[in-house]
Backbone as CSV, one residue per row, in Angstrom:
resi,resn,N_x,N_y,N_z,CA_x,CA_y,CA_z,C_x,C_y,C_z
1,MET,-4.350,5.283,-20.558,-4.144,6.042,-19.316,-5.377,6.746,-18.925
2,ALA,-6.347,7.078,-19.817,-7.613,7.650,-19.496,-8.422,6.781,-18.507
3,ASP,-8.339,5.443,-18.730,-9.000,4.590,-17.790,-8.396,4.717,-16.346
4,LEU,-7.150,4.785,-16.230,-6.503,4.930,-14.962,-6.769,6.248,-14.350
5,THR,-6.930,7.272,-15.112,-7.338,8.604,-14.583,-8.717,8.473,-13.975
6,GLU,-9.595,7.793,-14.701,-11.004,7.633,-14.231,-11.066,6.894,-12.903
7,LYS,-10.221,5.869,-12.885,-10.198,5.087,-11.574,-9.659,5.658,-10.367
8,THR,-8.588,6.649,-10.620,-7.864,7.172,-9.473,-8.339,8.674,-9.165
9,LYS,-9.279,9.223,-9.949,-9.545,10.690,-9.597,-10.395,10.880,-8.364
10,ASN,-11.092,9.856,-8.042,-11.910,9.894,-6.832,-11.503,9.158,-5.591
11,ILE,-10.205,8.703,-5.624,-9.692,7.904,-4.526,-9.552,8.930,-3.306
12,LYS,-10.006,8.415,-2.140,-9.927,9.039,-0.974,-9.100,8.407,0.143
13,LEU,-8.868,7.009,-0.080,-8.160,6.247,0.888,-7.149,5.343,0.123
14,VAL,-5.856,5.549,0.489,-4.856,4.811,-0.156,-4.314,3.780,0.771
15,ALA,-4.477,2.494,0.559,-4.011,1.454,1.400,-2.917,0.738,0.845
16,THR,-2.012,0.260,1.643,-0.763,-0.507,1.155,-0.260,-1.656,2.141
17,ASP,0.160,-2.648,1.399,0.943,-3.698,2.185,2.277,-3.056,2.407
18,ILE,3.140,-3.697,3.128,4.479,-3.124,3.430,5.518,-4.116,2.767
19,ASP,5.646,-5.360,3.180,6.744,-6.267,2.756,6.571,-6.597,1.282
20,GLY,7.473,-6.236,0.505,7.344,-6.414,-0.965,6.808,-5.260,-1.765
21,VAL,6.246,-4.139,-0.947,5.834,-2.988,-1.501,6.805,-1.825,-1.179
22,TRP,6.845,-1.530,0.143,7.756,-0.546,0.726,9.176,-1.154,1.032
23,THR,9.157,-2.415,0.989,10.553,-3.056,1.245,10.728,-4.098,-0.058
24,ASP,11.909,-4.571,-0.126,12.274,-5.547,-1.240,11.903,-6.937,-0.819
25,ALA,11.062,-7.072,0.256,10.537,-8.347,0.723,11.628,-9.172,1.494
26,ARG,12.822,-8.644,1.672,13.790,-9.336,2.556,13.735,-8.683,4.000
27,MET,14.109,-9.590,4.841,14.331,-9.302,6.208,15.591,-9.577,6.641
28,TYR,16.199,-8.669,7.470,17.488,-8.846,7.916,17.479,-9.244,9.398
29,VAL,18.292,-10.090,9.861,18.326,-10.433,11.228,19.750,-10.544,11.717
30,THR,20.083,-9.902,12.861,21.483,-10.003,13.315,21.670,-11.278,14.165
31,PRO,22.891,-11.601,14.475,23.065,-12.790,15.342,22.433,-12.565,16.683
32,GLU,22.337,-11.403,17.138,21.629,-11.128,18.367,20.116,-11.097,18.272
33,GLY,19.636,-11.340,17.083,18.047,-11.520,16.944,17.361,-10.201,16.628
34,VAL,18.221,-9.164,16.309,17.579,-7.791,15.878,17.106,-7.847,14.438
35,TRP,15.801,-7.625,14.191,15.208,-7.713,12.861,15.338,-6.300,12.185
36,MET,15.655,-6.239,10.953,15.732,-4.997,10.222,15.105,-5.042,8.911
37,LYS,14.540,-3.909,8.406,14.011,-3.881,7.001,14.485,-2.507,6.484
38,ALA,14.618,-2.313,5.226,15.029,-1.067,4.581,13.768,-0.584,3.765
39,PHE,13.602,0.742,4.058,12.447,1.512,3.494,13.055,2.486,2.402
40,SER,12.337,2.728,1.420,12.758,3.843,0.466,12.152,5.150,0.967
41,THR,12.932,6.218,0.906,12.477,7.561,1.293,11.501,8.055,0.318
42,TYR,11.485,7.452,-0.932,10.563,7.923,-2.014,9.149,7.643,-1.496
43,ASP,8.976,6.410,-0.815,7.662,6.088,-0.372,7.162,6.950,0.860
44,GLY,8.170,7.269,1.632,7.785,8.269,2.648,7.331,9.588,2.231
45,MET,7.947,10.066,1.218,7.583,11.341,0.623,6.192,11.205,-0.007
46,ALA,5.886,10.013,-0.520,4.558,9.845,-1.187,3.432,9.898,-0.057
47,VAL,3.766,9.444,1.215,2.849,9.590,2.200,2.537,10.981,2.477
48,SER,3.555,11.762,2.563,3.479,13.266,2.896,2.615,13.867,1.827
49,MET,2.764,13.617,0.564,2.160,14.161,-0.579,0.613,13.828,-0.534
50,LEU,0.349,12.592,-0.297,-0.979,12.133,-0.228,-1.794,12.750,0.949
51,LYS,-1.120,12.865,2.067,-1.819,13.475,3.211,-1.986,14.908,3.002
52,LYS,-1.109,15.684,2.264,-1.117,17.127,2.010,-2.427,17.332,1.146
53,LYS,-2.721,16.391,0.327,-3.927,16.427,-0.606,-5.223,16.038,0.088
54,GLY,-4.989,15.589,1.366,-6.261,15.278,2.186,-6.603,13.842,2.017
55,LEU,-5.851,13.014,1.454,-6.068,11.557,1.349,-5.658,10.806,2.589
56,ILE,-6.441,9.770,2.890,-6.129,8.950,3.997,-5.167,7.892,3.584
57,VAL,-4.067,7.567,4.342,-3.207,6.533,4.102,-3.325,5.425,5.185
58,ALA,-3.371,4.183,4.659,-3.467,3.156,5.636,-2.523,2.009,5.278
59,ILE,-1.878,1.448,6.341,-0.938,0.309,6.225,-1.686,-0.899,6.667
60,LEU,-1.625,-1.911,5.849,-2.142,-3.270,6.324,-1.029,-4.319,6.016
61,THR,-0.473,-4.886,7.100,0.597,-5.883,6.875,0.357,-7.080,7.802
62,SER,0.625,-8.261,7.237,0.244,-9.539,8.002,1.431,-9.766,8.991
63,GLU,2.520,-9.075,8.808,3.682,-9.194,9.820,3.361,-8.423,11.069
64,ASN,3.716,-8.975,12.189,3.636,-8.279,13.418,4.963,-7.590,13.686
65,SER,5.050,-6.344,13.235,6.295,-5.718,13.180,6.432,-4.359,13.807
66,GLY,7.206,-4.347,14.877,7.470,-2.985,15.465,8.176,-2.083,14.583
67,ILE,8.982,-2.627,13.531,9.601,-1.727,12.594,8.574,-1.024,11.792
68,VAL,7.579,-1.635,11.365,6.471,-0.925,10.682,5.769,0.133,11.559
69,LEU,5.596,-0.146,12.769,4.948,0.754,13.631,5.734,2.076,13.830
70,THR,7.047,1.826,13.943,8.009,2.935,14.087,8.093,3.828,12.800
71,ARG,8.130,3.200,11.623,8.107,3.858,10.393,6.816,4.772,10.193
72,ALA,5.667,3.989,10.552,4.405,4.701,10.341,4.159,5.957,11.415
73,ALA,4.791,5.762,12.599,4.720,6.800,13.542,5.457,8.017,12.993
74,LYS,6.725,7.734,12.428,7.562,8.712,11.862,6.804,9.557,10.727
75,LEU,6.101,8.837,10.015,5.253,9.430,8.883,3.933,9.942,9.330
76,GLN,3.641,9.791,10.502,2.323,10.160,11.053,1.125,9.564,10.412
77,ILE,1.234,8.254,10.138,0.079,7.530,9.571,-0.652,6.964,10.752
78,GLU,-1.949,7.366,10.731,-2.837,6.871,11.868,-3.402,5.524,11.706
79,GLU,-3.809,5.128,10.428,-4.364,3.903,10.189,-3.333,2.838,9.924
80,VAL,-2.853,2.265,10.950,-1.754,1.192,10.878,-2.317,-0.154,11.363
81,TYR,-2.154,-1.173,10.657,-2.646,-2.510,11.087,-1.583,-3.538,10.809
82,VAL,-0.919,-3.965,11.900,0.102,-4.963,11.798,-0.614,-6.297,12.207
83,ASP,-0.048,-7.468,11.905,-0.639,-8.779,12.164,-1.952,-8.874,11.680
84,GLU,-2.182,-8.185,10.466,-3.576,-8.116,9.897,-3.710,-9.221,8.879
85,HIS,-4.582,-10.228,9.146,-4.757,-11.347,8.283,-6.030,-11.405,7.426
86,GLU,-6.840,-10.258,7.604,-8.126,-10.150,6.959,-8.154,-8.693,6.319
87,LYS,-7.220,-8.575,5.397,-7.090,-7.198,4.740,-8.340,-6.701,4.100
88,LEU,-9.169,-7.496,3.502,-10.317,-7.038,2.884,-11.359,-6.541,3.905
89,LYS,-11.512,-7.330,4.993,-12.435,-6.892,6.144,-11.985,-5.651,6.670
90,ARG,-10.576,-5.420,6.863,-10.054,-4.133,7.262,-10.472,-2.933,6.304
91,LEU,-10.249,-3.134,5.108,-10.595,-2.222,4.141,-12.096,-1.804,4.121
92,ILE,-13.000,-2.813,4.391,-14.442,-2.545,4.454,-14.699,-1.777,5.738
93,TYR,-13.990,-2.108,6.781,-14.215,-1.311,8.033,-13.750,0.175,7.803
94,LEU,-12.577,0.366,7.179,-12.026,1.681,6.935,-13.019,2.511,6.073
95,SER,-13.600,1.844,4.974,-14.445,2.550,4.139,-15.652,2.951,4.901
96,ARG,-16.211,2.113,5.694,-17.329,2.552,6.611,-17.048,3.546,7.523
97,LYS,-15.850,3.548,8.147,-15.398,4.564,9.071,-15.347,5.837,8.481
98,TYR,-14.836,5.907,7.299,-14.677,7.209,6.611,-15.869,7.504,5.540
99,GLU,-16.836,6.659,5.630,-18.059,6.914,4.725,-17.647,6.943,3.292
100,LEU,-16.903,5.925,2.842,-16.412,5.872,1.469,-17.077,4.629,0.817
101,SER,-17.088,4.594,-0.494,-17.437,3.404,-1.148,-16.092,2.756,-1.484
102,MET,-16.158,1.349,-1.772,-14.962,0.755,-2.179,-14.251,1.249,-3.409
103,ASP,-15.139,1.951,-4.285,-14.519,2.493,-5.458,-13.628,3.682,-5.166
104,GLN,-13.747,4.231,-3.952,-12.848,5.355,-3.498,-11.582,4.899,-2.769
105,VAL,-11.313,3.562,-2.786,-10.244,2.946,-2.033,-9.276,2.348,-3.082
106,ALA,-7.978,2.770,-2.893,-6.910,2.204,-3.805,-6.087,1.190,-2.781
107,TYR,-5.568,0.227,-3.479,-4.754,-0.734,-2.551,-3.600,-1.252,-3.476
108,ILE,-2.367,-1.302,-2.934,-1.201,-1.826,-3.611,-0.614,-2.982,-2.715
109,GLY,-0.434,-4.076,-3.410,0.033,-5.292,-2.664,1.085,-6.010,-3.532
110,ASP,1.453,-7.200,-3.110,2.420,-7.960,-3.871,2.256,-9.402,-3.810
111,ASP,1.449,-10.054,-2.969,1.308,-11.468,-2.814,0.004,-12.003,-2.554
112,VAL,-0.138,-13.355,-2.365,-1.359,-13.937,-2.254,-2.310,-13.458,-1.179
113,ASN,-1.655,-12.937,-0.053,-2.499,-12.512,1.046,-3.043,-11.153,0.804
114,ASP,-2.784,-10.596,-0.308,-3.386,-9.344,-0.867,-4.486,-9.477,-1.885
115,LEU,-4.672,-10.651,-2.401,-5.667,-10.853,-3.466,-7.126,-10.425,-3.210
116,GLU,-7.659,-10.886,-1.979,-8.899,-10.587,-1.705,-9.163,-9.041,-1.702
117,ALA,-8.273,-8.276,-1.203,-8.439,-6.879,-1.050,-8.257,-6.279,-2.445
118,LEU,-7.300,-6.747,-3.239,-7.018,-6.150,-4.613,-8.154,-6.402,-5.448
119,LYS,-8.991,-7.489,-5.388,-10.121,-7.652,-6.168,-11.324,-6.732,-5.922
120,LYS,-11.371,-6.079,-4.750,-12.526,-5.427,-4.386,-12.405,-3.931,-4.391
121,VAL,-11.219,-3.371,-4.501,-11.064,-1.844,-4.542,-11.224,-1.214,-5.789
122,GLY,-11.370,0.159,-5.770,-11.547,0.836,-7.034,-10.378,0.926,-7.852
123,PHE,-9.107,0.897,-7.217,-7.912,0.978,-7.952,-6.883,-0.008,-7.315
124,SER,-6.476,-0.965,-8.115,-5.603,-2.027,-7.581,-4.279,-1.908,-8.335
125,ALA,-3.221,-2.288,-7.515,-1.891,-2.261,-8.083,-1.029,-3.382,-7.530
126,LEU,-0.118,-3.938,-8.366,0.939,-4.925,-7.946,2.274,-4.257,-8.160
127,THR,3.253,-4.510,-7.410,4.571,-4.193,-7.619,5.151,-4.910,-8.816
128,GLY,6.139,-4.316,-9.419,6.674,-4.874,-10.682,7.339,-6.155,-10.463
129,ASN,7.728,-6.509,-9.255,8.350,-7.809,-8.948,7.480,-8.752,-8.215
130,SER,6.131,-8.459,-8.255,5.186,-9.365,-7.555,5.179,-10.802,-8.168
131,PRO,5.145,-11.833,-7.228,5.116,-13.169,-7.731,3.776,-13.652,-8.174
132,ILE,2.791,-12.832,-8.041,1.320,-13.189,-8.349,0.761,-12.524,-9.557
133,GLN,1.617,-11.928,-10.463,1.137,-11.324,-11.634,0.526,-12.223,-12.700
134,ASP,0.757,-13.693,-12.492,0.034,-14.605,-13.343,-1.275,-14.980,-12.642
135,GLN,-1.571,-14.581,-11.458,-2.872,-14.997,-10.761,-3.805,-13.860,-10.651
136,PHE,-3.439,-12.708,-11.003,-4.304,-11.595,-10.896,-3.946,-10.488,-11.791
137,THR,-4.830,-9.772,-12.478,-4.524,-8.740,-13.354,-5.019,-7.454,-12.755
138,PRO,-4.138,-6.648,-12.040,-4.572,-5.437,-11.425,-4.807,-4.299,-12.370
139,ASP,-5.280,-3.175,-11.908,-5.410,-2.032,-12.748,-4.041,-1.466,-13.147
140,TYR,-3.020,-1.745,-12.397,-1.672,-1.192,-12.619,-0.612,-2.041,-12.024
141,ILE,0.449,-2.227,-12.787,1.624,-2.868,-12.321,2.782,-1.835,-12.287
142,THR,3.381,-1.606,-11.105,4.384,-0.606,-11.139,5.643,-0.992,-11.842
143,LYS,6.278,0.030,-12.383,7.627,-0.264,-13.101,8.651,-0.372,-12.009
144,ARG,8.559,0.352,-10.966,9.430,0.273,-9.871,9.234,-1.011,-9.065
145,LEU,10.272,-1.522,-8.457,10.087,-2.712,-7.749,9.823,-2.393,-6.171
146,GLY,9.390,-3.446,-5.504,9.160,-3.102,-4.077,10.431,-2.729,-3.410
147,GLY,10.342,-1.804,-2.556,11.484,-1.249,-1.846,12.270,-0.247,-2.622
148,LYS,11.850,-0.004,-3.838,12.523,0.984,-4.724,11.599,2.023,-5.208
149,GLY,10.579,2.425,-4.445,9.786,3.468,-4.814,8.404,3.054,-5.533
150,ALA,8.077,1.757,-5.339,6.761,1.254,-5.976,5.627,1.985,-5.507
151,PHE,5.508,2.252,-4.116,4.424,2.932,-3.505,4.370,4.357,-3.981
152,ARG,5.562,5.027,-4.206,5.564,6.367,-4.648,4.942,6.438,-6.074
153,GLU,5.377,5.462,-7.059,4.906,5.410,-8.319,3.310,5.320,-8.320
154,PHE,2.844,4.484,-7.436,1.376,4.325,-7.232,0.631,5.554,-6.715
155,ALA,1.217,6.218,-5.756,0.756,7.466,-5.270,0.747,8.560,-6.215
156,ASP,1.822,8.606,-7.071,1.918,9.625,-8.021,0.815,9.605,-9.073
157,LEU,0.393,8.395,-9.468,-0.652,8.122,-10.330,-1.928,8.739,-9.829
158,ILE,-2.153,8.523,-8.518,-3.444,8.986,-7.828,-3.476,10.471,-7.761
159,LEU,-2.183,11.086,-7.356,-2.173,12.377,-7.211,-2.247,13.242,-8.589
160,LYS,-1.674,12.549,-9.611,-1.754,13.211,-10.956,-3.237,13.358,-11.331
161,ALA,-4.039,12.441,-11.152,-5.447,12.365,-11.541,-6.213,13.329,-10.780
162,GLN,-5.627,13.756,-9.615,-6.500,14.610,-8.757,-6.032,16.011,-8.834
C-alpha cells in the first residue's frame, strides 16, 4: 500500500473512461431507438470529492454519447471528450494545458482502447471486471466492478493519499 500512496499523493488530474468503468459496459436501447446507460451515484460523489480537493477530472470515452455529456454537465465536469479515439494524445494535451507531468495524471479504464493511456500515466487502474487484465498489469485493480462504484474506489485511493 505504501507504493500506491507514493503513486497517488501527487496526482492532480484524474481521467476516466466511461463504458465499463462508470457503467457495467451494457447499453440499453428501446424499440424507438432511445439509448440508455446506468451510472452509479457513488461515482458521481467521487467527482464532487475530487473537485472539492482541487483535482481536475476528465472524461475520455470513445463512444459518441449525448448521455455522457448530460451526466458530465450534471457533475460540472469541464474536461469531457466523447468520440475520443486517441486517449493518450488527449492526456498529453491535458497535462500540457495544466502544466503537469504525466506522473501527476491518474487514469482508470477497462479495455484495449485504454492501454496506451494506462501505460503512460503516473497511476493506472483497471476495473475488477476488465477483460484485459491478462494483457496489462496496472498499479491497481478495483474490487468494485464497472458501474458498481469502481471509479469511486479509484478516487478514494487518491483522496486518501492526499
